[in-house]
C-alpha positions as CSV (number, residue, x, y, z in Angstrom):
1,M,100.8,60.6,97.4
2,A,99.1,58.1,99.7
3,T,98.1,54.9,98.0
4,K,94.7,53.5,98.7
5,T,94.5,49.9,99.6
6,V,92.8,47.8,96.9
7,V,90.3,45.3,98.1
8,E,91.2,41.8,97.0
9,L,87.9,39.8,97.2
10,G,88.2,36.0,97.0
11,V,86.0,33.0,96.9
12,G,83.9,32.7,100.1
13,D,84.0,36.5,100.8
14,A,80.7,38.3,101.2
15,A,80.1,40.2,97.9
16,P,79.9,44.0,98.5
17,E,76.3,45.3,98.3
18,F,75.6,47.8,95.6
19,D,72.8,50.1,94.4
20,A,73.5,51.1,90.8
21,Q,71.4,52.3,87.9
22,D,71.4,50.5,84.6
23,D,71.4,51.8,81.0
24,Q,67.6,52.4,81.4
25,G,67.8,54.3,84.7
26,I,66.5,51.3,86.6
27,S,68.1,50.8,90.0
28,H,69.5,47.4,90.9
29,T,70.8,46.2,94.3
30,L,72.6,42.9,95.0
31,K,70.1,42.3,97.8
32,Q,67.2,42.1,95.4
33,Y,68.9,39.2,93.7
34,R,69.5,37.1,96.8
35,G,68.7,33.5,96.1
36,K,69.9,33.8,92.5
37,T,73.4,33.5,91.0
38,V,74.7,36.9,89.9
39,V,77.5,37.4,87.3
40,L,79.1,40.8,87.6
41,Y,81.6,41.4,84.8
42,F,83.6,44.6,85.0
43,Y,85.0,46.0,81.7
44,P,87.0,49.1,80.8
45,K,84.9,50.8,78.1
46,D,81.9,50.5,75.8
47,N,82.6,50.1,72.1
48,T,86.2,49.0,72.4
49,P,87.3,45.7,70.7
50,G,87.9,43.5,73.8
51,C,84.9,44.9,75.7
52,T,82.6,44.4,72.6
53,T,83.9,40.8,72.2
54,E,83.3,40.0,75.8
55,A,79.8,41.6,75.9
56,C,78.8,39.7,72.7
57,G,80.1,36.5,74.2
58,F,77.8,36.9,77.2
59,R,75.0,37.9,74.8
60,D,75.5,34.7,72.7
61,S,75.5,32.5,75.8
62,F,72.7,34.4,77.6
63,A,70.1,31.6,77.2
64,Q,72.5,29.1,78.8
65,Y,73.1,31.4,81.8
66,K,69.4,32.0,82.1
67,K,68.7,28.3,82.0
68,K,71.1,28.0,85.0
69,G,69.1,30.7,86.8
70,A,71.9,33.3,86.6
71,V,71.6,37.0,86.2
72,I,74.3,38.9,84.3
73,F,75.4,42.6,84.8
74,G,78.1,44.4,82.8
75,V,79.7,47.2,84.8
76,S,81.9,50.1,83.6
77,P,82.5,53.7,84.4
78,D,80.7,54.8,81.1
79,S,77.6,56.9,81.2
80,G,74.0,55.6,81.0
81,K,73.8,57.1,77.4
82,S,77.0,55.3,76.4
83,H,75.7,52.1,77.9
84,H,72.3,52.5,76.2
85,N,73.9,53.0,72.8
86,F,76.3,50.1,73.3
87,K,73.5,47.8,74.4
88,Q,71.3,48.7,71.5
89,K,74.1,48.5,68.9
90,F,75.0,44.9,69.9
91,E,71.5,43.8,71.1
92,L,72.7,42.9,74.6
93,P,69.9,41.2,76.6
94,F,71.3,42.1,80.1
95,P,71.6,45.4,82.0
96,L,74.8,47.5,81.9
97,L,75.4,49.2,85.3
98,V,76.6,52.8,85.4
99,D,79.5,53.3,87.7
100,Q,80.8,56.8,86.8
101,D,82.0,57.5,90.3
102,K,83.7,54.1,90.4
103,T,82.1,53.1,93.7
104,L,81.3,49.6,92.5
105,C,84.7,49.2,90.8
106,Q,86.4,50.2,94.0
107,A,84.2,48.0,96.2
108,Y,85.2,45.0,94.1
109,G,88.8,46.1,93.8
110,V,89.0,46.4,90.1
111,W,89.8,50.2,89.8
112,K,93.6,49.9,89.6
113,E,96.7,51.6,88.3
114,K,97.4,50.4,84.8
115,S,100.2,51.0,82.4
116,M,100.2,51.4,78.6
117,Y,103.2,52.4,76.5
118,G,105.0,53.4,79.7
119,R,102.2,55.8,80.8
120,K,100.5,55.0,84.1
121,Y,96.8,55.7,84.6
122,M,93.8,54.5,86.6
123,G,91.4,52.2,84.9
124,V,89.2,49.1,85.2
125,E,91.0,45.8,85.4
126,R,88.8,43.4,83.4
127,S,87.4,41.1,86.1
128,T,84.4,38.8,86.7
129,F,82.7,37.7,89.9
130,V,80.1,35.1,90.3
131,V,78.0,35.8,93.4
132,G,76.2,32.7,94.8
133,P,72.5,32.7,96.0
134,D,73.9,33.2,99.5
135,G,75.5,36.6,98.6
136,K,79.1,35.2,98.8
137,I,81.7,35.1,96.0
138,K,81.5,31.7,94.4
139,A,84.2,32.4,91.7
140,A,86.4,35.3,90.7
141,W,88.6,36.1,87.7
142,R,91.0,39.0,87.5
143,K,93.0,40.3,84.5
144,V,90.6,38.4,82.3
145,S,91.7,37.3,78.9
146,V,88.5,37.5,76.8
147,A,89.0,34.4,74.7
148,G,87.1,31.5,76.3
149,H,86.2,33.5,79.4
150,V,82.4,33.4,78.9
151,D,82.4,29.6,78.8
152,E,84.7,29.4,81.8
153,V,82.3,31.5,83.8
154,L,79.3,29.4,82.7
155,Q,81.1,26.2,83.8
156,A,81.6,27.7,87.3
157,I,77.9,28.3,87.9
């Protein structure tokens, strides 16, 4: 089986363009946010403990991000309906982008082989990217540990 090369984006690289719908069916492109700081955080699954903690962390710090002029997007392969329910349940004030075909996850290099209890499977590696107003990656975190992460991202903006 041929292995697909995973993109490893780093600071200074051009952020891959995207066109993705959110939990409300509204389309978002990176291009439309040029001139703003964009936080893209990729997470494995709605309504799971780590992902809920991370989403609520961004929710609780949302005003501080907004004050710095940053836009936040959560991204996972879940459906729009799943995102909508997750967003409502936890009162998330930012869009959750639907990436069921994993196009966005693959473009940012976060769709990877993972292992749990000796079983290998493909999934989202929890990662966050800060895209500067110029469309370039300003900061990147991979294999994110949820504790303290939201504050770390805020400081990087």
